[in-house]
C-alpha positions in Angstrom: 0.3 -0.1 0.1 3.1 2.4 0.8 4.7 1.3 -2.3 1.6 2.5 -4.4 1.1 5.5 -2.3 4.9 6.7 -3.3 4.4 5.5 -6.7 1.6 8.2 -7.0 3.3 11.1 -5.4 6.3 10.1 -7.6 4.2 10.6 -10.7 2.2 13.6 -9.3 6.3 14.9 -9.1 7.0 14.5 -12.6 3.7 16.4 -13.7 3.8 19.4 -11.8 8.1 19.4 -11.9 7.8 21.0 -15.3 5.6 23.8 -14.8 7.5 24.4 -11.5 10.9 25.0 -13.2 9.7 27.1 -16.2 7.8 29.4 -13.6 10.8 29.4 -11.8 13.2 30.3 -14.9 11.0 32.6 -16.1 9.3 34.3 -13.3 11.2 34.0 -10.3 14.2 34.3 -11.4 14.4 36.8 -13.5 12.2 38.9 -10.3 15.2 37.8 -7.9 17.9 39.4 -10.5 16.4 42.4 -10.9 16.2 43.4 -7.5 19.6 44.6 -7.2 19.0 47.1 -10.6 16.1 48.8 -8.7 19.1 50.4 -6.2 20.6 51.7 -9.5 20.3 53.9 -11.9 20.8 52.1 -15.3 19.3 52.7 -18.5 19.2 49.4 -19.4 22.1 49.4 -21.7 24.9 51.4 -20.8 27.9 49.2 -19.3 27.9 51.9 -16.4 25.6 51.3 -13.6 25.4 53.8 -10.8 24.5 52.5 -7.2 21.5 55.1 -5.6 20.1 53.2 -3.0 16.6 53.8 -1.7 16.7 56.5 -4.4 14.0 54.8 -6.6 11.9 53.8 -3.9 11.8 57.1 -2.9 11.3 58.7 -5.5 8.3 56.5 -6.6 5.8 58.6 -3.8 7.1 61.6 -5.0 5.9 61.1 -8.5 2.0 61.8 -9.9 2.1 59.4 -12.3 1.9 56.2 -10.0 -1.3 57.9 -8.4 -2.9 58.1 -12.1 -1.8 54.9 -13.5 -2.6 53.2 -10.1 -6.3 54.8 -10.2 -6.7 53.5 -14.2 -5.8 50.2 -13.3 -8.1 49.9 -10.6 -11.2 51.3 -12.6 -10.5 48.3 -15.2 -10.0 46.2 -12.4 -13.5 46.8 -11.0 -15.3 46.8 -14.3 -13.2 43.2 -15.1 -14.3 41.6 -11.9 -17.4 42.8 -11.1 -18.9 42.1 -14.5 -17.2 39.1 -15.0 -18.2 37.3 -12.1 -22.2 38.9 -13.3 -22.7 37.9 -16.5 -20.5 34.6 -16.0 -23.0 33.6 -13.2 -26.0 35.1 -15.7 -24.2 32.7 -18.2 -23.7 29.8 -16.0 -27.8 29.9 -14.8 -28.7 29.7 -18.1 -27.1 26.9 -19.6 -26.2 24.4 -16.7 -28.2 21.9 -17.4 -27.5 19.3 -19.8 -28.6 20.0 -23.5 -27.5 19.5 -26.9 -28.3 23.3 -27.0 -26.7 24.4 -23.7 -24.2 22.4 -25.1 -23.7 24.5 -28.3 -24.1 27.9 -26.1 -21.3 26.8 -23.6 -19.1 26.3 -26.6 -20.0 29.7 -27.9 -19.7 31.6 -24.9 -15.9 30.2 -24.1 -14.7 30.4 -27.2 -13.7 34.0 -26.0 -11.5 33.4 -23.3 -9.2 31.0 -26.0 -8.4 33.8 -28.3 -5.5 36.1 -27.1 -6.0 39.3 -25.2 -3.6 41.1 -28.2 -5.6 39.3 -30.7 -9.1 40.6 -28.6 -7.7 43.5 -28.3 -7.8 44.1 -32.3 -11.4 42.6 -32.4 -12.5 45.3 -30.2 -10.7 47.9 -31.1 -12.2 47.6 -35.2 -15.6 47.0 -33.3 -15.3 50.5 -31.1 -13.7 52.3 -33.8 -16.1 51.2 -37.0 -19.0 49.6 -36.0 -20.4 51.6 -32.7 -19.1 54.8 -33.2 -20.7 55.2 -36.7 -23.9 53.7 -35.4 -24.3 56.0 -32.6 -23.2 59.2 -34.3 -20.2 59.6 -32.1 -16.2 58.6 -31.5 -15.0 55.8 -30.4 -15.1 55.0 -26.5 -11.5 54.7 -26.8 -10.2 58.1 -27.4 -12.5 59.6 -24.4 -10.4 60.1 -21.9 -13.1 59.2 -19.5 -14.8 56.0 -20.6 -11.5 54.7 -22.0 -10.4 52.1 -19.1 -14.1 51.5 -18.8 -14.1 50.5 -22.7 -10.9 48.2 -22.2 -12.7 46.6 -19.1 -15.3 45.7 -20.6 -13.2 43.7 -23.6 -11.9 41.7 -20.4 -15.2 41.3 -19.8 -16.1 39.9 -23.3 -13.1 37.4 -22.6 -13.2 36.3 -19.5 -17.1 35.9 -18.5 -16.9 32.4 -20.2 -14.1 31.2 -17.8 -16.1 32.6 -14.7 -19.3 30.5 -16.5 -17.6 27.2 -16.8 -16.6 27.6 -12.8 -20.0 28.6 -12.0 -21.1 25.9 -14.1 -19.2 23.1 -11.8 -20.3 24.8 -8.6 -24.1 24.7 -9.5 -24.3 21.0 -10.4 -22.5 20.5 -7.2 -25.6 21.4 -5.3 -28.2 18.6 -3.9 -31.4 19.2 -5.6 -33.2 17.8 -2.6 -32.3 21.2 -1.1 -34.1 23.0 -4.2 -36.9 20.3 -3.1 -37.0 20.9 0.4 -37.1 24.7 0.2 -40.0 23.7 -2.6 -41.9 22.2 -0.2 -41.7 24.4 2.7 -43.3 27.8 0.5 -39.5 29.1 -0.5 -39.9 31.3 -3.8 -36.8 31.3 -6.6 -35.6 34.4 -5.1 -35.5 33.4 -1.7 -33.9 29.5 -2.7 -31.2 31.5 -4.4 -30.2 34.0 -1.9 -30.4 31.0 0.4 -29.0 28.1 -1.0 -27.4 28.8 -3.9 -25.3 31.6 -3.2 -24.1 30.5 -0.3 -23.4 27.1 -1.7 -20.9 29.0 -4.8 -19.3 31.3 -2.6 -16.3 29.0 -3.2 -16.6 29.6 -6.6 -17.0 33.3 -6.2 -13.7 32.8 -4.3 -11.9 31.3 -7.2 -13.1 34.0 -9.7 -13.0 37.2 -7.9 -9.4 36.0 -7.0 -8.0 35.1 -10.1 -9.8 38.2 -11.7 -8.4 40.6 -9.7 -4.9 39.6 -9.8 -5.3 39.7 -13.5 -7.1 43.2 -13.7 -4.4 44.6 -11.3 -1.8 42.9 -14.2 -3.5 44.2 -17.0 -1.1 45.2 -19.9 -1.7 43.8 -23.3 -5.5 45.6 -23.8 -3.9 48.9 -23.4 -0.2 48.5 -24.6 -2.2 46.9 -27.7 -5.0 49.1 -28.3 -4.6 52.4 -26.9 -0.8 52.6 -25.8 -1.7 54.3 -23.0 -3.5 57.3 -24.2 -5.2 59.1 -25.2 -2.8 60.8 -23.7 -2.0 59.2 -20.5 -5.8 58.4 -19.9 -5.4 54.5 -20.3 -1.8 53.9 -18.6 -1.6 51.1 -16.2 1.0 49.8 -13.4 2.0 47.5 -15.6 2.3 49.6 -18.7 4.2 52.6 -16.5 6.7 50.1 -15.8 7.1 48.6 -19.7 7.7 52.7 -20.7 10.3 53.4 -17.7 12.5 50.0 -18.6 12.3 50.3 -22.5 10.6 53.8 -23.7 12.8 56.2 -20.9 15.4 53.9 -20.4 15.1 54.2 -16.3 15.5 50.1 -15.7 16.6 50.5 -12.1 13.2 52.2 -11.7 11.0 51.1 -13.5 12.7 47.8 -12.3 11.9 49.2 -8.7 8.2 49.7 -8.8 7.9 46.3 -10.4 9.2 44.9 -7.0 6.7 47.7 -5.4 3.9 46.6 -7.2 4.4 42.9 -7.1 4.4 43.0 -3.1 1.1 45.2 -3.0 -0.6 42.9 -6.1 0.4 39.5 -3.1 -0.8 41.6 -0.5 -4.3 42.6 -1.7 -5.2 39.4 -3.5 -4.1 37.4 -0.5 -6.6 39.6 2.0 -9.1 39.5 -0.4 -8.9 35.6 -0.7 -8.5 34.8 2.6 -11.3 37.6 3.4 -13.9 35.5 1.0 -12.6 32.6 2.6 -13.8 33.4 5.9 -17.0 34.0 4.5 -17.5 30.8 3.4 -17.3 29.1 6.9 -19.5 32.0 7.8 -22.6 30.8 5.2 
């Protein structure tokens, strides 16, 4: 028995090991290598590197662009997290039952998630500029400094709602039908059943979706980079795009690396706090 368990553990490690190695080589190792550069004044190319101690970190709190790019990032994240979950749950409720029609609908709703973010950006750039704008006789939302982040956010909603739907379908189908039958006998309305049975039972799925989408939203880069380049002006410059611009556009590699380190820590703290808060709600419900 113990031999079988050991063999199973070895097989599990063999499947997980390649992903762990790739994650270390392409994520952890570059991050660790970049830490020393965050204490230096370096343009990213010249051999001359000046040690500036904590100057780069101090300058972060003096940089007004940090606050505006943080606000743009939060706007995008709010739209993505809230509306992707809302539409994902609505889709799941509509197609949770197994049938040929629902199988086709599930596939169609999930397909946008298979598309790369860059391709989704080009598709919606065309839709916003050449379809929606002429219909309403107005300029594209991507050229509006007030609504550009909302427009970019709904591109992510279109792409990610199908992913949320799949998670919610699994959670909804795991709820015993006897719960609803007992509630119906007691005279509970559908609205009451949804509030008292469905929502509490799918909280783990909500936790998973919110935590993941929160991480994706805070790290957004592809959409503003591919469509607007951070414009109009700097209205769609997110934190990640600002880091990229500092390293590859302004040639402030040391400062950009310091930004990346701080931003990584902030994302880790936010996602950890949110995930723990939601998990505590699971036990309460």
